[in-house]
Biopython code that builds the backbone (N, CA, C, O; Angstrom):
import numpy as np
from Bio.PDB.StructureBuilder import StructureBuilder

atoms = [
    (1, "MET", "N", (0.794, -1.201, 0.000)),
    (1, "MET", "CA", (0.000, 0.000, 0.000)),
    (1, "MET", "C", (0.835, 1.263, 0.000)),
    (1, "MET", "O", (0.327, 2.350, -0.276)),
    (2, "SER", "N", (2.098, 1.126, 0.305)),
    (2, "SER", "CA", (2.943, 2.302, 0.384)),
    (2, "SER", "C", (3.142, 2.979, -0.969)),
    (2, "SER", "O", (3.671, 4.089, -1.025)),
    (3, "GLU", "N", (2.730, 2.333, -2.063)),
    (3, "GLU", "CA", (2.874, 2.947, -3.374)),
    (3, "GLU", "C", (1.781, 3.988, -3.632)),
    (3, "GLU", "O", (1.867, 4.743, -4.600)),
    (4, "LEU", "N", (0.759, 4.035, -2.779)),
    (4, "LEU", "CA", (-0.299, 5.026, -2.915)),
    (4, "LEU", "C", (0.190, 6.394, -2.461)),
    (4, "LEU", "O", (1.037, 6.496, -1.573)),
    (5, "LYS", "N", (-0.346, 7.443, -3.072)),
    (5, "LYS", "CA", (-0.044, 8.796, -2.624)),
    (5, "LYS", "C", (-0.772, 9.049, -1.312)),
    (5, "LYS", "O", (-1.746, 8.368, -0.993)),
    (6, "PHE", "N", (-0.297, 10.027, -0.556)),
    (6, "PHE", "CA", (-0.873, 10.346, 0.751)),
    (6, "PHE", "C", (-2.388, 10.545, 0.657)),
    (6, "PHE", "O", (-3.138, 9.973, 1.448)),
    (7, "GLU", "N", (-2.833, 11.342, -0.293)),
    (7, "GLU", "CA", (-4.252, 11.636, -0.438)),
    (7, "GLU", "C", (-5.058, 10.374, -0.727)),
    (7, "GLU", "O", (-6.178, 10.218, -0.241)),
    (8, "ASP", "N", (-4.484, 9.479, -1.518)),
    (8, "ASP", "CA", (-5.165, 8.219, -1.831)),
    (8, "ASP", "C", (-5.253, 7.319, -0.604)),
    (8, "ASP", "O", (-6.230, 6.591, -0.430)),
    (9, "LYS", "N", (-4.238, 7.372, 0.238)),
    (9, "LYS", "CA", (-4.265, 6.590, 1.482)),
    (9, "LYS", "C", (-5.375, 7.084, 2.394)),
    (9, "LYS", "O", (-6.091, 6.286, 3.000)),
    (10, "ILE", "N", (-5.517, 8.405, 2.490)),
    (10, "ILE", "CA", (-6.571, 8.978, 3.325)),
    (10, "ILE", "C", (-7.942, 8.554, 2.802)),
    (10, "ILE", "O", (-8.826, 8.191, 3.577)),
    (11, "LYS", "N", (-8.108, 8.602, 1.487)),
    (11, "LYS", "CA", (-9.379, 8.191, 0.882)),
    (11, "LYS", "C", (-9.663, 6.720, 1.185)),
    (11, "LYS", "O", (-10.796, 6.362, 1.508)),
    (12, "LYS", "N", (-8.650, 5.875, 1.083)),
    (12, "LYS", "CA", (-8.805, 4.444, 1.358)),
    (12, "LYS", "C", (-9.180, 4.216, 2.823)),
    (12, "LYS", "O", (-10.026, 3.375, 3.125)),
    (13, "ILE", "N", (-8.550, 4.966, 3.731)),
    (13, "ILE", "CA", (-8.892, 4.861, 5.151)),
    (13, "ILE", "C", (-10.370, 5.210, 5.358)),
    (13, "ILE", "O", (-11.075, 4.527, 6.101)),
    (14, "GLU", "N", (-10.830, 6.263, 4.703)),
    (14, "GLU", "CA", (-12.237, 6.662, 4.821)),
    (14, "GLU", "C", (-13.169, 5.579, 4.277)),
    (14, "GLU", "O", (-14.216, 5.308, 4.863)),
    (15, "GLU", "N", (-12.793, 4.965, 3.168)),
    (15, "GLU", "CA", (-13.602, 3.886, 2.598)),
    (15, "GLU", "C", (-13.677, 2.695, 3.554)),
    (15, "GLU", "O", (-14.743, 2.111, 3.747)),
    (16, "ILE", "N", (-12.547, 2.345, 4.143)),
    (16, "ILE", "CA", (-12.515, 1.237, 5.096)),
    (16, "ILE", "C", (-13.387, 1.564, 6.301)),
    (16, "ILE", "O", (-14.152, 0.716, 6.761)),
    (17, "ALA", "N", (-13.278, 2.782, 6.812)),
    (17, "ALA", "CA", (-14.075, 3.189, 7.976)),
    (17, "ALA", "C", (-15.564, 3.100, 7.665)),
    (17, "ALA", "O", (-16.346, 2.653, 8.504)),
    (18, "ASP", "N", (-15.963, 3.522, 6.466)),
    (18, "ASP", "CA", (-17.372, 3.429, 6.074)),
    (18, "ASP", "C", (-17.843, 1.980, 6.057)),
    (18, "ASP", "O", (-18.931, 1.672, 6.544)),
    (19, "LYS", "N", (-17.028, 1.093, 5.500)),
    (19, "LYS", "CA", (-17.385, -0.328, 5.461)),
    (19, "LYS", "C", (-17.536, -0.897, 6.867)),
    (19, "LYS", "O", (-18.466, -1.652, 7.153)),
    (20, "LEU", "N", (-16.601, -0.519, 7.739)),
    (20, "LEU", "CA", (-16.651, -1.026, 9.110)),
    (20, "LEU", "C", (-17.869, -0.478, 9.851)),
    (20, "LEU", "O", (-18.524, -1.207, 10.595)),
    (21, "ASP", "N", (-18.168, 0.795, 9.651)),
    (21, "ASP", "CA", (-19.306, 1.423, 10.324)),
    (21, "ASP", "C", (-20.648, 0.874, 9.842)),
    (21, "ASP", "O", (-21.599, 0.770, 10.616)),
    (22, "ASN", "N", (-20.716, 0.530, 8.569)),
    (22, "ASN", "CA", (-21.985, 0.103, 7.976)),
    (22, "ASN", "C", (-22.191, -1.407, 7.981)),
    (22, "ASN", "O", (-23.171, -1.905, 7.428)),
    (23, "ASN", "N", (-21.275, -2.128, 8.602)),
    (23, "ASN", "CA", (-21.383, -3.597, 8.669)),
    (23, "ASN", "C", (-21.616, -4.221, 7.295)),
    (23, "ASN", "O", (-22.427, -5.135, 7.147)),
    (24, "GLU", "N", (-20.896, -3.717, 6.293)),
    (24, "GLU", "CA", (-21.062, -4.200, 4.923)),
    (24, "GLU", "C", (-20.300, -5.492, 4.649)),
    (24, "GLU", "O", (-20.450, -6.074, 3.575)),
    (25, "ILE", "N", (-19.490, -5.948, 5.592)),
    (25, "ILE", "CA", (-18.615, -7.087, 5.335)),
    (25, "ILE", "C", (-18.671, -8.077, 6.491)),
    (25, "ILE", "O", (-19.076, -7.734, 7.601)),
    (26, "GLY", "N", (-18.257, -9.311, 6.212)),
    (26, "GLY", "CA", (-18.208, -10.344, 7.233)),
    (26, "GLY", "C", (-17.026, -10.150, 8.160)),
    (26, "GLY", "O", (-16.174, -9.291, 7.932)),
    (27, "ILE", "N", (-16.985, -10.957, 9.204)),
    (27, "ILE", "CA", (-15.968, -10.797, 10.248)),
    (27, "ILE", "C", (-14.547, -10.993, 9.722)),
    (27, "ILE", "O", (-13.645, -10.252, 10.112)),
    (28, "ASP", "N", (-14.329, -11.974, 8.847)),
    (28, "ASP", "CA", (-12.982, -12.197, 8.315)),
    (28, "ASP", "C", (-12.509, -11.007, 7.487)),
    (28, "ASP", "O", (-11.372, -10.555, 7.625)),
    (29, "GLU", "N", (-13.372, -10.516, 6.642)),
    (29, "GLU", "CA", (-13.018, -9.353, 5.823)),
    (29, "GLU", "C", (-12.899, -8.108, 6.701)),
    (29, "GLU", "O", (-12.057, -7.248, 6.446)),
    (30, "LEU", "N", (-13.731, -8.011, 7.723)),
    (30, "LEU", "CA", (-13.663, -6.895, 8.648)),
    (30, "LEU", "C", (-12.285, -6.821, 9.297)),
    (30, "LEU", "O", (-11.698, -5.743, 9.383)),
    (31, "LEU", "N", (-11.773, -7.944, 9.750)),
    (31, "LEU", "CA", (-10.455, -7.975, 10.374)),
    (31, "LEU", "C", (-9.360, -7.582, 9.393)),
    (31, "LEU", "O", (-8.444, -6.837, 9.741)),
    (32, "LYS", "N", (-9.459, -8.083, 8.169)),
    (32, "LYS", "CA", (-8.465, -7.741, 7.148)),
    (32, "LYS", "C", (-8.506, -6.240, 6.839)),
    (32, "LYS", "O", (-7.468, -5.584, 6.751)),
    (33, "GLN", "N", (-9.708, -5.718, 6.678)),
    (33, "GLN", "CA", (-9.849, -4.289, 6.385)),
    (33, "GLN", "C", (-9.329, -3.440, 7.541)),
    (33, "GLN", "O", (-8.694, -2.407, 7.325)),
    (34, "TYR", "N", (-9.598, -3.876, 8.757)),
    (34, "TYR", "CA", (-9.111, -3.152, 9.934)),
    (34, "TYR", "C", (-7.582, -3.127, 9.951)),
    (34, "TYR", "O", (-6.975, -2.084, 10.194)),
    (35, "GLU", "N", (-6.969, -4.276, 9.694)),
    (35, "GLU", "CA", (-5.506, -4.344, 9.648)),
    (35, "GLU", "C", (-4.951, -3.435, 8.558)),
    (35, "GLU", "O", (-3.971, -2.721, 8.772)),
    (36, "ASP", "N", (-5.585, -3.468, 7.389)),
    (36, "ASP", "CA", (-5.153, -2.604, 6.288)),
    (36, "ASP", "C", (-5.273, -1.130, 6.683)),
    (36, "ASP", "O", (-4.388, -0.326, 6.391)),
    (37, "GLY", "N", (-6.366, -0.792, 7.344)),
    (37, "GLY", "CA", (-6.572, 0.585, 7.785)),
    (37, "GLY", "C", (-5.505, 1.037, 8.762)),
    (37, "GLY", "O", (-5.004, 2.157, 8.669)),
    (38, "ILE", "N", (-5.155, 0.168, 9.699)),
    (38, "ILE", "CA", (-4.115, 0.498, 10.680)),
    (38, "ILE", "C", (-2.782, 0.733, 9.976)),
    (38, "ILE", "O", (-2.063, 1.673, 10.312)),
    (39, "LYS", "N", (-2.448, -0.109, 9.007)),
    (39, "LYS", "CA", (-1.201, 0.064, 8.263)),
    (39, "LYS", "C", (-1.190, 1.403, 7.520)),
    (39, "LYS", "O", (-0.180, 2.107, 7.504)),
    (40, "LEU", "N", (-2.314, 1.741, 6.911)),
    (40, "LEU", "CA", (-2.401, 3.008, 6.186)),
    (40, "LEU", "C", (-2.253, 4.195, 7.130)),
    (40, "LEU", "O", (-1.572, 5.167, 6.803)),
    (41, "VAL", "N", (-2.877, 4.123, 8.281)),
    (41, "VAL", "CA", (-2.761, 5.202, 9.263)),
    (41, "VAL", "C", (-1.305, 5.359, 9.690)),
    (41, "VAL", "O", (-0.807, 6.479, 9.798)),
    (42, "GLU", "N", (-0.626, 4.245, 9.933)),
    (42, "GLU", "CA", (0.784, 4.310, 10.325)),
    (42, "GLU", "C", (1.638, 4.938, 9.225)),
    (42, "GLU", "O", (2.521, 5.748, 9.507)),
    (43, "GLU", "N", (1.373, 4.563, 7.971)),
    (43, "GLU", "CA", (2.125, 5.136, 6.853)),
    (43, "GLU", "C", (1.863, 6.640, 6.734)),
    (43, "GLU", "O", (2.788, 7.414, 6.487)),
    (44, "CYS", "N", (0.613, 7.048, 6.909)),
    (44, "CYS", "CA", (0.273, 8.473, 6.836)),
    (44, "CYS", "C", (0.920, 9.243, 7.977)),
    (44, "CYS", "O", (1.424, 10.347, 7.775)),
    (45, "ARG", "N", (0.908, 8.674, 9.162)),
    (45, "ARG", "CA", (1.528, 9.330, 10.316)),
    (45, "ARG", "C", (3.026, 9.510, 10.077)),
    (45, "ARG", "O", (3.586, 10.564, 10.380)),
    (46, "LYS", "N", (3.665, 8.485, 9.538)),
    (46, "LYS", "CA", (5.097, 8.568, 9.247)),
    (46, "LYS", "C", (5.373, 9.662, 8.213)),
    (46, "LYS", "O", (6.313, 10.444, 8.364)),
    (47, "TYR", "N", (4.554, 9.712, 7.170)),
    (47, "TYR", "CA", (4.705, 10.728, 6.135)),
    (47, "TYR", "C", (4.583, 12.127, 6.731)),
    (47, "TYR", "O", (5.382, 13.010, 6.419)),
    (48, "LEU", "N", (3.585, 12.325, 7.586)),
    (48, "LEU", "CA", (3.387, 13.633, 8.199)),
    (48, "LEU", "C", (4.531, 13.994, 9.142)),
    (48, "LEU", "O", (4.957, 15.148, 9.186)),
    (49, "ASP", "N", (5.028, 13.019, 9.891)),
    (49, "ASP", "CA", (6.173, 13.271, 10.768)),
    (49, "ASP", "C", (7.394, 13.697, 9.961)),
    (49, "ASP", "O", (8.112, 14.616, 10.352)),
    (50, "GLU", "N", (7.627, 13.028, 8.836)),
    (50, "GLU", "CA", (8.767, 13.380, 7.982)),
    (50, "GLU", "C", (8.588, 14.774, 7.369)),
    (50, "GLU", "O", (9.546, 15.542, 7.271)),
    (51, "ALA", "N", (7.371, 15.090, 6.963)),
    (51, "ALA", "CA", (7.099, 16.410, 6.398)),
    (51, "ALA", "C", (7.306, 17.493, 7.450)),
    (51, "ALA", "O", (7.865, 18.550, 7.157)),
    (52, "GLU", "N", (6.858, 17.233, 8.667)),
    (52, "GLU", "CA", (7.051, 18.193, 9.748)),
    (52, "GLU", "C", (8.537, 18.410, 10.017)),
    (52, "GLU", "O", (8.965, 19.540, 10.252)),
    (53, "GLN", "N", (9.319, 17.345, 9.986)),
    (53, "GLN", "CA", (10.755, 17.468, 10.222)),
    (53, "GLN", "C", (11.425, 18.289, 9.121)),
    (53, "GLN", "O", (12.309, 19.098, 9.399)),
    (54, "LYS", "N", (11.003, 18.082, 7.869)),
    (54, "LYS", "CA", (11.561, 18.870, 6.766)),
    (54, "LYS", "C", (11.259, 20.352, 6.939)),
    (54, "LYS", "O", (12.115, 21.204, 6.706)),
    (55, "ILE", "N", (10.031, 20.647, 7.350)),
    (55, "ILE", "CA", (9.639, 22.043, 7.557)),
    (55, "ILE", "C", (10.461, 22.656, 8.684)),
    (55, "ILE", "O", (10.926, 23.791, 8.574)),
    (56, "THR", "N", (10.638, 21.907, 9.759)),
    (56, "THR", "CA", (11.449, 22.389, 10.883)),
    (56, "THR", "C", (12.877, 22.646, 10.444)),
    (56, "THR", "O", (13.461, 23.677, 10.776)),
    (57, "ASP", "N", (13.443, 21.702, 9.692)),
    (57, "ASP", "CA", (14.814, 21.869, 9.204)),
    (57, "ASP", "C", (14.944, 23.106, 8.324)),
    (57, "ASP", "O", (15.896, 23.875, 8.461)),
    (58, "LEU", "N", (13.988, 23.294, 7.423)),
    (58, "LEU", "CA", (14.032, 24.461, 6.541)),
    (58, "LEU", "C", (13.872, 25.752, 7.329)),
    (58, "LEU", "O", (14.547, 26.740, 7.038)),
    (59, "SER", "N", (13.003, 25.759, 8.307)),
    (59, "SER", "CA", (12.791, 26.942, 9.128)),
    (59, "SER", "C", (14.037, 27.288, 9.924)),
    (59, "SER", "O", (14.405, 28.457, 10.037)),
    (60, "ASN", "N", (14.683, 26.275, 10.473)),
    (60, "ASN", "CA", (15.918, 26.488, 11.233)),
    (60, "ASN", "C", (17.026, 27.014, 10.336)),
    (60, "ASN", "O", (17.802, 27.876, 10.748)),
    (61, "ARG", "N", (17.105, 26.508, 9.124)),
    (61, "ARG", "CA", (18.133, 26.938, 8.198)),
    (61, "ARG", "C", (17.927, 28.405, 7.803)),
    (61, "ARG", "O", (18.892, 29.159, 7.678)),
    (62, "GLU", "N", (16.677, 28.801, 7.609)),
    (62, "GLU", "CA", (16.386, 30.167, 7.218)),
    (62, "GLU", "C", (16.645, 31.162, 8.344)),
    (62, "GLU", "O", (17.010, 32.309, 8.087)),
    (63, "SER", "N", (16.458, 30.726, 9.596)),
    (63, "SER", "CA", (16.646, 31.644, 10.712)),
    (63, "SER", "C", (18.121, 31.792, 11.108)),
    (63, "SER", "O", (18.454, 32.639, 11.937)),
    (64, "ASN", "N", (18.987, 30.991, 10.534)),
    (64, "ASN", "CA", (20.420, 31.089, 10.840)),
    (64, "ASN", "C", (21.139, 31.962, 9.880)),
    (64, "ASN", "O", (22.350, 32.147, 10.000)),
]
sb = StructureBuilder()
sb.init_structure("model")
sb.init_model(0)
sb.init_chain("A")
sb.init_seg("    ")
for serial, (resi, resn, name, xyz) in enumerate(atoms, 1):
    if name == "N":
        sb.init_residue(resn, " ", resi, " ")
    sb.init_atom(name, np.array(xyz, "f"), 0.0, 1.0, " ", f" {name:<3s}", serial, name[0])
structure = sb.get_structure()
């Protein structure tokens, strides 16, 4: 899933959440979708952490 762009990951997370909320799937698929959602959230969090670090680095460089 890491080949998806950030925005696509967010959209996929929303789709998974809708499926889970609406009970559209059986328990086995529910567990798989939940695991996939957790992985996507972790990837998005990592991306945002890296982006924040880049911004901090650039800000520090400009203030020096």
